[in-house]
N, C-alpha and C positions, 0 to 999 in steps of 0.2 A: 552881250555881257561877256566879260573876260574874267577868267578865274586866275587869281594871282596867288601862288603858294610860296610861303616863306618858311624856312626851317628855323626852329628855335631850340635851344638846349635848356632843359630843366636842370635844376640843381642836382638831381640824381643821375645826371648824364643820360637821360632818356630823350631820344629825338622825337619831336612831334612836328606836325605840319599845321601851320596856321593858315587858313584859307580865307581870302577876302574876295567878295564879289564886287566888281567895279563896273558901273554902267558906262558904256562907251557908245556914243551916238554913231549910227551907221551913216555912211556917206550919202548925201542927197543924190537921188537918181536924176539923170539927165532927162529932160523932156523927150517924149517920144511922139512921133507923128501920129495923127489920127488914123491914117492908113495902116500904120504898123500895129496899133492897138486893135483895129478892126480885123487885121489879118490873124493876129494871135487869138482873139476871142471868137472867131467865126466857127461855124459848124462846117465840117467837110463831108465829102461823100463817104459811104461805107468802105469804098475801095481804099481811101486814104486814112480811114479810121484806125485806131489801135485795136488789134485783135489779140485778146488775151489767150495765152496757152500755158499749160503746165509743163510742157516740154515739146520737143520736136514732134509734130504730128498729133499732139494732144490738145487740141483747140477747145476752149471752154464754151464757145458760142457767144461770148460777150464782145461787143465792138463799141468803143468810145469814139464818137465823131466830133467831139469838142474837148477842150481842156477841162471845162466844167463837168462834162459827162464823165470824163476820165477820173476826176476826183471822186465823183459819186460811185463809180464802179469799183474803185479801190476799196470801198467799205465792205463789199460783198464778195469780191473775187477770191478764189482759193489762194491761200498764202503761198502755196507752191508756185502759183503763177507769178506772184510778186517777186519771189526769190529768183525764179527762172529768168524773168526779164531784167531784174536788177543786175544779175551776174553778167548778162550779155549787153547791158547798157542800152536796152531797147527803148526804155522810156525817154532817155536823153536824146537818142537818135530821132525818135518820133517828134519830140518837141522842137528840135532844131530843123529837121528835114521837112516837116509838113508845115509848121507854123513860123519857122525862122526865129524862134524864141531862144536866143543864146542864154539869157538869164535863167530861164526855167531849166534848161539843160544843165547848167552849173548847179542850180539848187538841187535838182534830182541826184546829181552825181555825189553831192555831199551827204546824201542819206545812205550811202553804201555801208557806213559803219554800224548801222542799226540792224537788228535781226528780229524775226518773228513779228508779233503784233506791234511791238514798238516801231518797227520799220513801217508798217502799214499806217499807224497813227501819224508818224513824222511825215510821210509822203502826203497824206491827205491834208494835214495842217499846212505844209509847205506850199502845195498847189493852191489851196484856198486862199492863203495869205498873198500869194503872188497875183492871183486874179483880182483880189481886193486892191492891192497896190496899183495894178494897171488901171482900175476904175478911178482911183484917186489921183493918178499921175497927171502932172501938167502936160498938156498936149500942144504940139506945134502944128501948123497947117500942112 
């Protein structure tokens, strides 16, 4: 959706903004190879898993070994951990470095604007939607 704002003048010279929501279809995603989808949706070792921390040396004890597990852990992990990792762009780096998922890295990057529980909700929804899109995506050999 794109928000289009137009300024209108009322007869009393008071400015107001008229907002219109316009649905814009998102571009179709290019087919992805079966191997790439499997790489992105696989479970990795705990050494490659995402280790949640509240800060340097303040490890929570939670390790996500798949993107799906990552989304589930976002529900319960301390919000300080989410903020810490978002500021350092650790989620993006993990998605790209371990899974080779450029799209998810970009999706996570766009959630920087949110704060607190809204950030948590947006991250969970974005990751879940991305996984669902991967399951529905046309695949090539």
